[in-house]
MDAnalysis code that builds the backbone (N, CA, C; Angstrom):
import MDAnalysis as mda
import numpy as np

u = mda.Universe.empty(198, n_residues=66, atom_resindex=np.repeat(np.arange(66), 3), trajectory=True)
u.add_TopologyAttr("name", ["N", "CA", "C"] * 66)
u.add_TopologyAttr("resid", np.arange(1, 67))
u.add_TopologyAttr("resname", ["MET", "GLN", "ILE", "THR", "LYS", "ARG", "SER", "MET", "VAL", "SER", "GLY", "LYS", "ASP", "ASN", "THR", "ARG", "ASP", "ILE", "ALA", "VAL", "THR", "GLN", "ALA", "GLN", "LEU", "ASP", "ALA", "TRP", "ARG", "PRO", "GLY", "VAL", "LEU", "ILE", "GLN", "ASP", "ALA", "PHE", "PRO", "HIS", "LEU", "SER", "LEU", "ASP", "ASP", "ARG", "GLU", "PHE", "LEU", "MET", "THR", "GLY", "ILE", "THR", "PRO", "GLU", "GLU", "TRP", "ASP", "GLU", "HIS", "PHE", "SER", "GLU", "GLU", "ASP"])
u.atoms.positions = np.array([
    [99.175, 104.322, 72.255],
    [99.460, 104.898, 70.924],
    [101.044, 103.494, 72.128],
    [102.082, 103.347, 70.143],
    [103.060, 102.426, 70.510],
    [104.053, 103.456, 71.120],
    [105.217, 104.247, 72.031],
    [105.972, 104.644, 72.146],
    [107.004, 103.112, 71.912],
    [108.672, 103.541, 71.285],
    [109.902, 102.891, 71.187],
    [110.667, 104.101, 72.384],
    [112.058, 103.952, 73.017],
    [112.638, 104.600, 73.013],
    [113.870, 103.750, 73.701],
    [114.918, 104.448, 73.674],
    [116.118, 103.889, 74.030],
    [116.289, 104.090, 75.961],
    [116.382, 102.544, 76.442],
    [116.733, 102.684, 77.717],
    [118.170, 103.596, 77.467],
    [118.344, 103.997, 78.557],
    [118.977, 104.791, 79.458],
    [119.859, 104.301, 80.748],
    [119.630, 102.712, 80.457],
    [120.355, 102.545, 81.157],
    [120.838, 101.549, 80.502],
    [120.779, 100.591, 79.868],
    [120.200, 99.305, 79.590],
    [121.472, 99.493, 77.397],
    [120.472, 100.735, 76.910],
    [120.993, 100.632, 75.501],
    [120.111, 100.116, 75.059],
    [118.636, 99.492, 76.085],
    [118.091, 98.669, 74.529],
    [117.139, 99.412, 74.748],
    [116.530, 99.280, 73.197],
    [115.012, 99.734, 72.449],
    [113.523, 98.891, 73.291],
    [113.387, 99.829, 73.760],
    [112.184, 98.933, 74.229],
    [110.584, 99.267, 73.710],
    [109.774, 99.107, 73.615],
    [107.850, 100.172, 73.554],
    [107.496, 98.789, 73.749],
    [106.681, 99.942, 74.820],
    [105.591, 99.984, 75.336],
    [103.627, 101.147, 74.531],
    [103.128, 100.276, 74.611],
    [102.026, 100.314, 74.644],
    [100.979, 101.631, 75.855],
    [101.939, 103.268, 75.342],
    [100.928, 103.768, 76.329],
    [100.084, 104.888, 76.141],
    [99.026, 105.033, 76.569],
    [97.536, 106.430, 76.229],
    [97.557, 108.049, 76.238],
    [98.861, 107.821, 75.396],
    [98.769, 109.859, 74.941],
    [98.438, 110.018, 73.838],
    [98.285, 110.681, 72.977],
    [98.428, 111.471, 71.775],
    [99.243, 111.908, 71.085],
    [99.885, 111.906, 69.515],
    [100.480, 113.901, 69.162],
    [100.504, 115.066, 70.403],
    [99.396, 115.319, 70.149],
    [98.941, 116.495, 70.242],
    [100.025, 117.266, 72.012],
    [99.940, 115.406, 72.811],
    [100.537, 115.579, 74.042],
    [102.132, 115.599, 73.441],
    [102.185, 114.682, 72.883],
    [104.235, 114.879, 72.660],
    [104.107, 116.537, 72.530],
    [103.600, 116.424, 71.971],
    [104.349, 117.809, 70.673],
    [104.133, 118.738, 71.951],
    [102.522, 119.117, 72.614],
    [102.917, 119.737, 73.806],
    [104.050, 119.889, 74.777],
    [104.689, 117.689, 75.270],
    [105.366, 118.300, 76.459],
    [106.565, 118.279, 76.014],
    [107.201, 117.871, 75.314],
    [108.667, 118.363, 74.176],
    [108.422, 119.860, 74.723],
    [108.229, 120.764, 74.376],
    [108.192, 122.131, 74.241],
    [108.902, 122.220, 76.104],
    [108.576, 121.837, 76.614],
    [108.969, 122.727, 78.439],
    [107.462, 122.763, 79.675],
    [106.516, 121.330, 79.121],
    [105.517, 121.647, 80.026],
    [105.952, 120.420, 81.089],
    [105.484, 120.633, 81.964],
    [106.535, 120.051, 82.384],
    [105.673, 118.223, 82.446],
    [106.011, 117.053, 82.967],
    [105.176, 115.998, 82.245],
    [105.117, 115.624, 83.649],
    [104.660, 115.806, 84.210],
    [102.973, 115.312, 85.035],
    [101.196, 116.861, 85.352],
    [102.328, 117.615, 84.161],
    [100.833, 118.734, 83.761],
    [100.023, 118.176, 82.066],
    [101.588, 117.410, 81.227],
    [101.022, 117.426, 80.052],
    [100.491, 115.855, 80.382],
    [100.872, 115.202, 81.288],
    [100.360, 113.853, 81.068],
    [99.576, 113.029, 82.809],
    [99.112, 114.203, 83.161],
    [98.306, 114.517, 84.948],
    [97.723, 112.363, 84.389],
    [97.582, 111.521, 83.698],
    [96.599, 110.155, 83.661],
    [97.092, 109.481, 83.585],
    [98.381, 110.138, 83.312],
    [99.650, 108.282, 83.204],
    [100.113, 108.226, 84.285],
    [100.586, 106.544, 84.767],
    [101.002, 106.224, 86.130],
    [102.749, 107.086, 85.767],
    [103.442, 106.611, 87.395],
    [104.916, 107.357, 87.519],
    [105.878, 105.698, 86.465],
    [105.225, 105.440, 86.414],
    [106.499, 104.306, 85.435],
    [106.280, 104.340, 83.432],
    [105.265, 104.869, 83.370],
    [105.317, 105.072, 82.143],
    [105.281, 106.615, 81.762],
    [105.214, 107.450, 82.803],
    [106.191, 108.859, 83.048],
    [107.313, 108.221, 82.592],
    [107.473, 107.577, 83.669],
    [109.637, 107.063, 83.338],
    [110.620, 107.158, 81.750],
    [108.642, 106.373, 81.774],
    [109.563, 105.949, 80.020],
    [109.378, 106.010, 79.999],
    [109.014, 107.351, 79.628],
    [108.579, 108.310, 78.009],
    [109.879, 109.123, 78.400],
    [110.214, 109.701, 79.427],
    [111.955, 110.103, 79.900],
    [112.653, 109.571, 80.239],
    [113.057, 108.502, 80.169],
    [114.006, 108.140, 79.648],
    [114.632, 106.978, 78.876],
    [113.472, 105.839, 79.003],
    [112.792, 104.027, 77.731],
    [113.317, 103.351, 78.808],
    [113.527, 103.967, 80.529],
    [114.034, 102.355, 81.189],
    [111.386, 102.385, 81.963],
    [112.193, 100.849, 81.647],
    [110.512, 99.985, 82.421],
    [110.939, 99.803, 83.792],
    [109.578, 99.159, 83.860],
    [109.201, 98.420, 85.788],
    [110.963, 98.307, 85.168],
    [110.986, 97.196, 85.192],
    [111.701, 95.906, 84.516],
    [113.012, 96.205, 84.982],
    [113.502, 96.963, 83.943],
    [114.379, 97.971, 84.230],
    [114.887, 98.067, 85.063],
    [114.252, 99.140, 85.220],
    [114.193, 99.535, 86.532],
    [114.424, 98.465, 87.636],
    [113.902, 97.459, 88.422],
    [114.111, 96.162, 89.378],
    [115.543, 95.900, 89.007],
    [115.222, 95.752, 88.308],
    [117.445, 95.397, 88.031],
    [117.967, 95.726, 87.999],
    [118.308, 97.583, 88.270],
    [119.154, 97.681, 88.120],
    [119.716, 98.801, 89.147],
    [118.211, 99.074, 89.787],
    [118.405, 100.052, 90.842],
    [117.783, 98.915, 91.783],
    [116.856, 97.794, 91.640],
    [117.067, 97.626, 93.758],
    [117.583, 97.509, 94.395],
    [117.679, 97.471, 95.029],
    [118.144, 98.167, 96.512],
    [118.227, 96.585, 97.557],
    [118.352, 94.914, 96.939],
    [117.760, 93.716, 97.898],
    [119.849, 94.681, 96.780],
    [120.392, 93.908, 96.866],
    [122.164, 94.250, 96.693],
    [122.530, 94.026, 97.532],
])
């Protein structure tokens, strides 16, 4: 499913193709822990669902190389 979220760090709208169903999204929103609602997703996909931050943005804004 194509999911579009606004990034909490850049304010940019990002879209990712994530293997979830609408039923899973609906179950997660009322308070199911994300790791329980989506045990099959990567940490990157879970982070995106929660914050809209892509792995590329995470590396750019939170890199330890600075």
